[in-house]
Structures are given as C-alpha cells and as structure tokens.
N, C-alpha and C positions, 0 to 999 in steps of 0.2 A: 719765479717771482718771490722767492723766499725772502730776499732782502727787502722788497717793498712791503710784504706782510709784516716783517719784523719791525719795520720803522713806522708804518701807518696803520697796522692792523687794528689798533685800539680805537681808531676813528671810524672804522668801517663796520658794516653789518653783514658782510660776506663778499665772496668773489665767485663768479659764475662764468665758465667758458662754454660756449655753445656756437654751433653754426648759425649764421644769420641767413642771408640770401644765397641760395644755391641754384645754379642753372645747369640742367642736363640737356644734352643734345643727342638726338638719335639719327644715325646715318644708315641707309640701306646700301647693300653692295652695288646697286645700280646707280650710286652716286658717282661712279666712274664710267667714262664714255664707252669703253669696250664691254663692260658688264651690261650696260643698258642696251647696246647693240645685240648682245646675246639674248636679252629678254625679248626684244622685238622679233628676233628670229624665231624664238619659241612660240610667240603669239602670232606668227605668220604675218607680220607687219613689215612692209618695206621701209627702209630708212627715209626715203623721200616722202613717205606718208607720216612721218613722225609727228609733225605739227597737228594734223587732224586727229590722230589717235590720242595724243596727249590732251587735246581739248575735250574729248569725250571723257577721259579719266578725271580731268579737272572738274567737269560738271558733276560727276559722281561725288567728289569730295564736297562740293557746294551743297548738293542735295542732302548729303548725310548730315552736314552741319545744321541745315534747316530742319531736318527730321528730329535730331537730338533736341534742338530748341523747342520744337512744337510739342514733343512728348513731355517735356518738363514744364510746358506752359510759359516759356521764356521767349524773348525776342532776339532777332538778329539785327544788330545795328551797324550801319556803315559809318566809319570815321573818315572824313575827307581831309581834315587838317586841324584837329582840335589841339589847343594849347594846354588843355587839362591832362594831367597824368592819367593813364589808363586805370591804375589802381584807385585813384581818387574818384573817377567816374563810376567804377564798379561798386565801390563802397557806398556811394550816394544812391545808386540804383537799388542796392540791397536794403539800405535803410528805408527808402521810399516804399518798397514793396514788402517789407517785413520778412526778408529771406534770411534764414539762419542756417540752412544746410542745403547742399545740392548745387545744381547749376544756377548761376546768377544771370549771366548774359553771354551771348556770342557776339564778338566784335569782328568785323571784317575790314581789313585795311589793305591798300595797295602798297607793297613794300618791295625794295630790291631783294633779289635772291640769286643764288648760284644755280644755274640750269645749263641747258645745252642748246646748240643751234646746229643745223645741217650745213655742212660745207662740202664743196667738191673735193673728191679724193682720187687716189690713183685707181682707176678702173671702176669705182663706184663712190657714191657720196658717203661721208663719214660724219659722226657726231663729234662736236668739240665743245669743251666747257665755255660758258659765256655768262656774263652778268646781265640780268634783265629784271623786269618788274612783273609781279604776279599778285593775285589776290591771296591774302593770308588771313587765316581764321584763328581767333583767340577764344578759347573756351575757358571762361572764368568760373571757378567752383569755390564754394565754401565747403571744403572737404571735411568729413567727420574726423579724419586723422591728422590732416595737415593744415587745416584752416584755409585762408584765402590763398589760392594758387591758380596758375593757368597752364593750359596746354596749347601750344601754338603749332600749326601745321601750314606749310606753304602748299597751295593747291596745284602747283606745277612740279613736274618731275625735277629732282629726285625725291620729292615729298618729305623733306627734312622736318623733323619734329623737335620742338623745344619744350621742356617742362621746367617751370620756375616755381619754387616754393620757399618757405621761410622756416628755419629751424626753431626760432623762438615760438612761432605759432604751434608747431608740433609739440614743443616742450610744454606749452601752456595746457594743452589737452592731456598730456601725460600727468601733469601735476593735478589737474582736476580729477582724473581717474584714480589717483592715489590719495585724494582728499587732503592735499597739501595746500594751505591757504597762500595766496599770492595776489599781488596787484600789478597788472600789466598796463603800460601806457605805450601805445603804438607797438614797436618791436623791441621793447625793453621792459625788464622786470625791475620795479623800484622797491618792491617788498616781496620777500619769500619766507614762508614760515619755517622751512627746513632746507637751508642752502646745500648742506651735504648730500641729502637725498636728491635734490635737483641736479647736482653735478653728476651723480651716478646715472640718472635718467638721460641727461644730455649726452653722456658717453655712448649710449646705445644708438644714437642717431646714425652714425656712419656705418653701423653693422646691420642695418635693416636689409631685407631682401629686395634690393633696389631693382635688379633686372626684372624680377617678376612684377613688381608694381609698375615700372615704366612700360613694360610690354602690355600690361592691361590697359593703361591709358592710350597707348598707341593703337591697339585694336579698336578702341572706342571711337577714335576720330579719323581713322584711315580705313575706309571700307574696302580698299583694294587688297588688303591682307587676307580677305576671305576667298579671293579667286585669282586675280591677275598676279598677286604677289604672295600666294599661299606658301611658296617654297622659300620666301625671304623672311628675314628677321632683322630688327634694328640692332645696330651696334651702338651702345650707349657710352658716352663720355661725359666728363665734368667740364663744362665750358667755362664756368666761373664759380668760385667758392669763396664766400666771406665767412671768416671765423672770428668771433668777437669774444674778448675777455672783459667782463663788466665788473667793476669794483663799486659796490653799493654803499652809499653814505646815508645817514639818517635824515639829513636835511640839507638845504642849499647853503646854509651858513657854514656848515662844516667843510663842504667841498670847495666852495668858491675861492677862498684865499690861497689854498694849495694849488688849485687848477691854474691860477694866474702864473704862479711860479713855474709849474710844470710846462705850461704852454710856452713861456719865454725861454726856458731851458731847452726844450725840444727844437725850437725854431732857431736859436742862436748857437747852440753848442753841438748838436748832432751833425757830424761830418759824413761824407760819403762812406768812409770806412766804417763808421758806426752803423749806418743804415744797412750796409751789407752784412755786418756782424749780426744785427738783429735777425736777418733772414738766413743766417747760417752760412754766409759766403765770406770770401776773403778777397780784397781788392788786389789784383795782380795784373801783369802785362797782358794776360790772355783775356781779360774781361773786355768784351765788346759791347758797349752800351753807355748809358748815362744814368746818373743818380741825381734826382731833383728833390728839393724840399720846398713846399709852399704852405703858407698860412692864409686862411680865408675866414671871413666872418659870414656866417649863414644866419637865416632867420631863427634857427634853433639856438645858436651860440657861435663859438669859434672852434675851428679845428685846424690841425696841422697834418699834412700828408707828405710822406716820403716815397718817392717812386724809384724803383730799380728795374729798368727795362719794362716789361709788361705787368710786373707785380708791384704791390705797394702795401705800406703799413701806415695807418693813420690813427690819430687820437682826437677825441672830442667828448664833450659832455652831453648827456641826455637828460633834459628837463631839470638840470641843476642838481640831480640826485645820483647820477650814475656816471662814473668815469669809464669810457669805453676805449679800449685799444683793439684795433681790428686789422687783421692781415687778410689781404685779397690776393688770390692766386689765379692768374690768367694764363701764365706760361709755366706749367709745372716742370718742364724739362730743365729749368734752371736749378732744380733740386734733385736729390738722389733718393733711391729706394733700394733696399737689398732684395734682389730677385735673381732669377736665372736669366742669363744673357750670353751673347757671343762676343768675345774679345780676342782679336788676332786669330780668328778662325777656330777658337776653342770655346765650347759651351761650358760655362762655369757659373757658380753662385757668387755674386759680388754686388758692389754698389754701382748701379746704372742709373741713367736719367729717368726721372719720374714721368710716366705716361698719364694721359687723361682718363684712362679707363676707370669705370666705377669700382673695379677691384682694388684700386689704390685709395679709396675714400678714407680709410683709417689712417693712411700715411699722411694725407692732407691734414687731418686733425693733429697729428703729432708735430708736423712742421709748424703749423700756425700757432699751436699752443706754446711751443718753445719760443717762437719769435715774439709773441705777445709777452711772455714772461721775461725775456731779455730786455724788452723795451721798458716794462714797468720797473725792473731793477735799475735800469739806467736813469730813470727819473729820480731815484733816491739820491743821485749826485747833485741835484739842484740844492743850492745852499743859500743861507742868509749870511752875507758878508759881515754884518755887525755881530752876529752871534759867534762867528769864528775868530773874532779879533784877538781874544786871549791866546788861542792856539797859534795864530799867525805870529804873535809876539814871541812865543816860545820857539817857533820855527826859526826865527831870526837869530836866536842865541846858539852858541856852539853846543855840540853834542859829543858824547864819548861812546865808543863801541870797541870792545876787545882791547881796552887800554889806550886806544888812539883817539886823539882829539880831531873832530871834523867841524869845520866852520859852518855857520848857519846860512840860511837862504835869505835873500832880499826879495820880498814879494813884488817890489817895484822895479827890479832889475830885468832888463830884456833878456839877458843871457839865461837867467834862472827860469823865466817864463818859457823860453824856447825849449829848455830841458824838460820842463813839466809837460809841454805840448807833445814833445817827441815820445815821452813815456806813456801818455794817455791816449795815444792813437787807437781808434776803434779796432784796428786789425790785430791788436795785442790782447784783446779781451778774451779770446777763446783759448789761446795756447801760450800766453805770456810773451816775453820778448828777451832778446839777448843783446850782447854788446854790439854786434854788427847792425842790428835793427836801429838802435839809437844813433850809432855813428853815421849811418846813411842819412838820417834825418837832420843831424846837426852839421855834418861836414860835406854833404853832397856826394858826388860820384867818387868811386874808389880810386885813389891816386896810384900811379904806376911806381912811384918811388917807395921802396920798402921801408926806408927810414921814416918818411912822412906818415906812411900807413901805421907803423908801429906807434908813433907819437900820438896819432889820433885815437888809436885803441886805448892807449894808456890814459889819455885825457878822459875818455868816456868811462873807463874803469874807475877812476877817481871820483867821477860824478856819481856813478852808481853806488859807490861806497858811502858817499855823503847822504844820498837818498836812503840807503839802508840804515845808516846810523840814526837818522831822524825818524825812522819807522814808516817811511812813505812807501817803500817797496819791501818785498820779502822774497827769499830764494825758493824756487820750486825744488823740492827734494829730488836728489839723484839726477839732476839735469843742470845745464848751464843757463837756464832761463830764470827770469824774474817775473813776479806778478805785482800789481799795485794793491796795496792794502786798503781797507776801508778808510782808515785815517788819511792815507795818501790821496785817495779819490776826493775826499772832502776838502782837504787843504789845497791841493794843487788846482782843483777846479775853482775854488774860491779865488785863487791868484789869477787864473786865466780869465775869470769873469771880470775881475777888476780891470785887467788890461783891455779886454775886448768889448766891455759894455759899460761898467760904471765909470771907468776913466774917461771914456769918450763923452758920456753924459755930463760929467763934471766939467770937462774941458769946454764943451759947447755952452754950458751955463755961464762959465767965467767969461767966454768970448762975447756973450750977449749982455 
C-alpha cells in the first residue's frame, strides 16, 4: 500500500491491519463413519443401538451446559426463531445484568448439523453420513483476553465445535495492557495513540498458542472428552477468516469526498482480472468459477464487494472516520503456501495449496495483508478528469524519443481507448505485459497466416513505442516485458473514465 500512503498519507492519522472475525471449527476423528463404528465397538455398543446410545451422550452435553450456566449464575435460554442477531441479544443481556467478564448466557437453538444414520449394510447395519437437526448450544463469554466470543457445540455426534472471536476486541485488551490510549466504536478503532505499536501487537495475533487455547474451550463444553472420548482430540481448522486494513482519518469531512470517488472507481473500473490480481491470482483458461462485483447501501453507509469463488474482498467506511478494506478467506485452497508436499510421487518442499489448519494462520495474514495493500494502491488510480486536462492536452501533442517523432493520442478516439484498456488489464499488474498480450486483446485470435501475424505484431510494436515515447509505459529491465508508469495509470484511466462514465452521463443529459 506504499502508493496509497504516498498519495493520501498526509490526510490520515494512521493505518492498522488486524484480523477481524475469525471462526475456528473443531473436528473429531469420529466425524467419519468408519471411525465412529470403531468407537462403538470399543464401547461395546451395537450399531443398531446407535440412536439410543447417542441420545444418552446428547443428554450429558445438555446437562453440562446447564451446570456451567448454574455455576456462573447465568441462564440457559431457548431461541425458537428470533429475528434479533445473537450478538445483539447477548450484549443487551450483558448490559442489563452489568456483566463485564465471564459467561454471559447459554443459548440453545435447533439447527441443521452433519451427523449419521443407521442404514442396512452387507451382513450388518452400517453408519452413513446424513444431514439432520439437533439441539445446539452457544456459550457466550466476555473473555478476559478475547472480549465477546462464543463456543458452539452440537449435542449430537460427531459433536463438532465452533469457536468465534474478534481480533479487534483482542487488540483492544492488548492496548489497554500496554497503556496505549485508543477509542473503539463497535469493531473499529477511530483513534489510537500509538499506531505503530498497535500494528506490532496485531501481528502477534496469528502466532498465539491456538491449539492449546481451543482445546481448553473444547474440554469446558464437551464432557465426553473425560471418558468416552478420552483418547480423542479435536483437529482445529480455520473455517473463516476476515482480515481488515483500516485507514484512519481525523474526521468525516476529510474522508467523505475521497470515499465517493473510491467507491465509484471500485464499482465501475475494477474488472474480473483486477479482482483476481488483488487476491494474487491470474485469470486463465484453468480458472473454474465466477468473479462478481456488487455495491450496496447499508444502514452504516455504502460498501462494494468483489467475490471470487468462495473468497471476497470488500471496501466500506466505518462511522465516517475509517476506510476499511477487508479480505475474507473461506476457501484457502485457492491460495498457495510453501510447505512439504508430494508431487508426482516425490515428497518435496514447494508451493502447494493452502490448507485450513491453524498452523497456516500466519500465511492467512500474509495473503490478506498483500491483497488489501494491492486494493488500496489500485484506488490511487481514481482521478479527477478536470484536474488532468492540461496533461491530456499535452498527451495529444507529438512526442520525441531517441530522435524519432511519435504522434500524440486522441483521448476521444475509440482505437486509442482500446489500446489503453488492453495495456491496463488487471492481469498485467503483477508481471507486466509483452507484445503478444496486447496483440491478443486488440486483434483477437492468433491468425494462421504468418504474414498477417507479422503485420499485427509490428502494429502493436509501433503502438508500444508511442506509449513509451509519451511516458505511459516503461521497459522492465532485462526482459521483453513492459509495465505501466504512474503517469500512464493516471492519464489512461482518465481517458477510459471519460469513455465509460463521463461520456455516457454527458450523452444522456444532452438527450434529455
């Protein structure tokens, strides 16, 4: 995000990157049918008696939830179908009862879950996975270290556990312990006394002893780990991770005019290639999925979201004081991590798909931080057409380079706009582009006639020389690739904005 800081840093009071909402999920080995059959065998329970045996274990989970609530002096409340968000209900209960630490309430809800059913098998009945409904318990805590969080356990086998917490609440407690002044509104910091120190503390979050902490919460809510499942342990994965980069502004008047421009630019100008580039991907024929962009007005303000398969990156403002860019990872295997793996039967150290295990938590932070930074830098390309008018007039005049005269560009010409669009494609942002990349966009499929192919390449070469003469692109040293310069980004995007936005607005106003 160096470009963004260089351009807008004087308007801000700091930049903070931190995990926001993180959802962990714990799975037992008995989450698989054959493993659960083995547990039944060790417990001397016949498969046909699976239902009655599980009912007894489910009752133990319920009694344990009531015991925990009773010891803390809290209640167990059943939610039949409330339209109120669980967190809002919990906060209201905490405020009414003056609860500042510890268990707040235990909520029980009937929800769908992944479980098992008994089916006839060859020679004997077998267990098969099935979707069903069961009673689920939510233990909401105001934790001393993590703030408001919850631990969710389904009362039916395989007793899957979910732990949900917020990195901003954790960071607030770290800042308090370090005597660093701050002002937090909801899950955002609008003021921080020492932003640099806050960034250092936030970087510690993914390196905490997560397995030990998660196992402690699991032992608290699952009484079966003491006997029936004493030889079992949960395997913890990151089910969802939200990583936010917040740019802090001193007041609403400073952020609002720029946010309008950024929001319009992100909605109208970011293509599928751009979105994949933000996420460190490249659009190719092997990509199986869709990339979507949508803009929506919320009660807090407006936001734009870009989806790529199950992952997304979004931008919105928080309370008119914070510009937030947030990357959400739901499908980590779309990304890569350097680890040991097997490729073509050989175990080697290389770049393999990223798994959900908590051991990869730091890699999550690296990917999201880089994605947010690329997104913020791309916002620097939003320009004011009026302010660029002198530069556009100069662009239309001829230029000289190495003693050769190159004609200027006509910002209103469709051919020049098509050339600018081909050069500015998002897929070129990471590694630049070469003649073939631009020729494919301008001329379409590769012709079989070698004479025609040579003429097309020569035409593109002359176009690249024109761009170079006007300072819109620069050669990448020791390669045959080009990159777009800062000047080129500004002027070419101004031209494209005229064609795709301002020109249409002007045309519609003339028609009416």
